[in-house]
MIVOVO-154468 format. One record per residue (C-alpha): y, x, z; residue in three letters. Coordinates in steps of 0.02 Angstrom, whole numbers, plus 50000, padded with zeros to 5 digits. Layout:
% MIVOVO-154468
YXZALA
...
END
This chain:
% MIVOVO-154468
511765004549234MET
510674999049091PHE
510695016349020GLY
510145023749189TYR
508705011649206ILE
508235014549027LEU
508215034049051HIS
507145031349206ARG
505865020749116LEU
505705032948972ILE
505465047849084THR
504105038449180SER
502925037249027ILE
502285056149025PRO
502185055049221LEU
500985039149201LEU
499935047649078LEU
499765063149175GLY
499295052049329ILE
497905043349235THR
497235059549160LEU
497095068549324LEU
496355052949407SER
495005051549260PHE
494585070449286LEU
494465069049482VAL
493315054449465ILE
492165063649349GLN
492015078049476LEU
491165066549608ALA
489305069149614PRO
488265056049531GLY
488615041949407ASP
488345023449402PRO
486725025149314VAL
485985037649442SER
486505026449581LEU
485475012449506GLN
484015022449447THR
483775036549578ASP
482745025249700LEU
481735016849564ASN
480115027049527PRO
479755016649371ASN
481355022449277ILE
480875035249147SER
482055049349079PRO
482145040048922ALA
482665024349005ALA
483955034349105TYR
484755041948954GLU
484715025248859LYS
485815017249004LEU
486945032148992ARG
487155029248814GLU
487395010848842GLN
488875014748953PHE
489555028548846HIS
489325040548990LEU
488485052748873ASP
490135055848765ASP
491265070648804PRO
492585068048930LEU
494005068748809PRO
493175054348707VAL
492875044148861GLN
494695045948923TYR
495515041948746PHE
494295028048723ARG
494795020248903TRP
496695023848856LEU
496615014948696THR
495854999748783ASP
497155000048918ILE
498524999548787LEU
497794983948719ARG
497684976548888GLY
495884978148912ASP
495364986049076PHE
493494985749035GLY
491984978249118THR
491354982249292SER
489824994149293LEU
489274984549448ALA
487724972449435PRO
488934957549413ASP
489674965049251GLY
491304955449282ARG
492934960049195ASP
493874971649286VAL
495554962049281LEU
494604946349339GLU
493914956249499LYS
495724963649525ILE
496534945949507SER
495224938249630ALA
495544951449765HIS
497444953949735LEU
498224938949826PRO
497544942150000ILE
498074960450000THR
499734955949933LEU
500144942850064TRP
499444954050207MET
500554968550154ASN
502084958150120VAL
502024949550287ILE
501674967250365GLY
503154975250291LEU
504274960550338ALA
503724962950520LEU
503974982150518VAL
505754979550462LEU
506084965950582LEU
505514977250722LEU
505984994450662ALA
507854989150623THR
508294984750806PRO
507274998650878ILE
508155011550771GLY
509855005050802VAL
509655003450990LEU
508885020550995SER
510365028150898ALA
511595019551010GLN
511085029451167ALA
510015044451108PRO
509015051651248GLY
509155037551358LYS
507745027351431TRP
507615015151286PHE
507545029351159ASP
506305039351253ARG
505125025051293SER
505205018051112SER
504855034751048THR
503335037351147VAL
502685019451110PHE
502895020950917VAL
502215038250898PHE
500655033151003ILE
500425019550869GLY
500715032350735PHE
499555044850799ALA
498145033750841ALA
496905032150698PRO
496955014550625SER
495075011950637PHE
495105016450818TRP
496535003950844VAL
495634991750750GLY
494034993150837LEU
495004992551012LEU
495814976050949GLY
494214968650897MET
493344973551060LEU
494894966451176TRP
495554952251079PHE
494024947150988GLY
492564950651107VAL
493314950951277HIS
494684938451275LEU
493974928251119GLY
495754924951059TRP
495624931150874LEU
494184932750751PRO
493604949950704VAL
493074948150526SER
493354938250363GLY
494854927850315ILE
494254910750352GLN
493114900050465SER
491464892950408TYR
491904875250329GLY
493764878950322SER
493784875150134GLU
493614856350178PHE
495084857050294LEU
496854850950247PRO
497944864350162PHE
499104866150320ALA
497584869050430GLN
496834881750303ARG
498454891450312LEU
498314892150501LEU
496564896450491ASP
496994911550373TRP
498444916750483GLY
497284916650632TRP
496024928150547HIS
497394939750476LEU
498354942250632THR
497394956750706LEU
497224967550541PRO
499074964250507ILE
499644969650678MET
498544985450663VAL
499374990450498GLY
501184986150578VAL
500804997050726LEU
500505012350615GLY
501955009150504SER
503215006050629LEU
503415023750698ALA
504045030750522GLY
505205016650485MET
506145016250650SER
506225035150656ARG
506985035850478TYR
508275022950536LEU
508585031350697ARG
508945047950613SER
510025041150479SER
511055031050604MET
511385046550705LEU
511955055350551GLU
513055041550496VAL
513955038350660VAL
514635055850660ARG
515525052050489GLN
517515051850491ASP
517575033750426TYR
516525027650579VAL
517635037550689LEU
519185029950604THR
518455012350634ALA
518245015850817GLN
520055022450828ALA
520745007450758LYS
519974996450894GLY
518294991550819ALA
516944987650954THR
515314997750963LYS
514354983050897ARG
515534980750753GLN
515484999150711THR
513635001050720MET
513224985050624LEU
514694983450507GLY
514935001950460HIS
513555013550510ALA
511995002450473LEU
512364998350288PRO
512515017050250ASN
511005021550365ALA
509925009950259LEU
509955021350112LEU
508445032750160PRO
507535015850211VAL
507765010550028ILE
506725025849978THR
505375021750103VAL
505345003150050LEU
505195009249870GLY
503705020049910LEU
502955005350001SER
502734995349842VAL
501055002349790PRO
500404997749959GLY
500704979749924LEU
499364980949795ILE
498224995749848GLY
498124988350026GLY
497184997550163SER
495445003450129VAL
495135006850309ILE
495804990650383ILE
495034979450248GLU
493344986850263SER
493404987150450LEU
493804968850461PHE
492884963450309GLY
494314956950212ILE
493964954650023PRO
495594963749959GLY
496034977249849MET
495634990549971GLY
493914983650004LYS
493664982049809LEU
494205000649792PHE
492995006349922TYR
491504996849845ASP
491985004049672GLY
492005022349739VAL
490345019949831MET
489485011949672MET
490445025049549ARG
491185009849465ASP
492345019949347TYR
493175005349259PRO
493674997349427VAL
494245014049500ILE
495295017549356MET
495985000549345GLY
496645001249526ILE
497235018549515LEU
498155014149358THR
498914999549434LEU
499375009849593GLY
500165022649483ALA
501355009649390VAL
501835002749556LEU
502185020449619THR
503315023949476LEU
504165006149484LEU
504365009349673GLY
505345025249637ASN
506355016449504LEU
506835002149621LEU
507285015649750ALA
508375025149617ASP
509165007649572VAL
509485003449749GLY
510235020649775TYR
511335017849622ALA
511915002149683LEU
512335007949850ALA
513165023949797ASP
514005023149620PRO
514005043049606ARG
512155042349581VAL
512185034149415ARG
513495046449354GLN
512435060949369ASN
END
């Protein structure tokens, strides 16, 4: 198993370099740059001052020189300094926005698994029956509806009309003076609506993956043999079919790892949540190249890590995988 993991890690290095190179080039194709965004609306900025600012940020260097300088700094653990007016260190900004996004997505992923597993299993037990049809309609409505539209409806209904939930931010005014337990409740109260919007969009894919996998597994000979030996339908589905049907779900969970950090740009921007998604959106709007590249690099690392975890999960579940 160690050799298998080591091989996967080594083959991930050129992939990571290719991802960072493509990300760097795509960013450069966007119109404008950090200096032009700061100077275009200021009539007092002369062309000489504009060029001086570009030289200060090393934006006048050729693209290969800029990329290799950035890559060298990354290898030393230096993600650079933000080009935003605050001038903060990129890692410092990411660290400040990371916890809220991480907790939101971990809780959302756990809720998706808790809801999708029984929906997928029950749908596979009686395909084409009323529960299968009704659950399919419900989850695909949630999947097809744009998250910003669902979020706006939730804000209008639960926040404005009913007044049950707040519609923006992660804490109430003055909550920093409350005891820790009450602050946790206040955070949960603010994050309920954003998390549920994200869960609704992810529930369809996970439950349909599990349903399709269950329907394929229950036709296998070992499941039929267990039924012939007198195992109940519940024992057959949960004890024999479900563990093997979870293999495709392992892949989906592995691909969900980058989302734990990247967050949701739309949801966080809509609800005013200061997470990684909001930071990435602000960085794109301001052409803050170091912040954008820092988040993209972190997302690329987590994507490769997610694929590695999925491969390891497959290898643990099926020994034939690590023999190939």
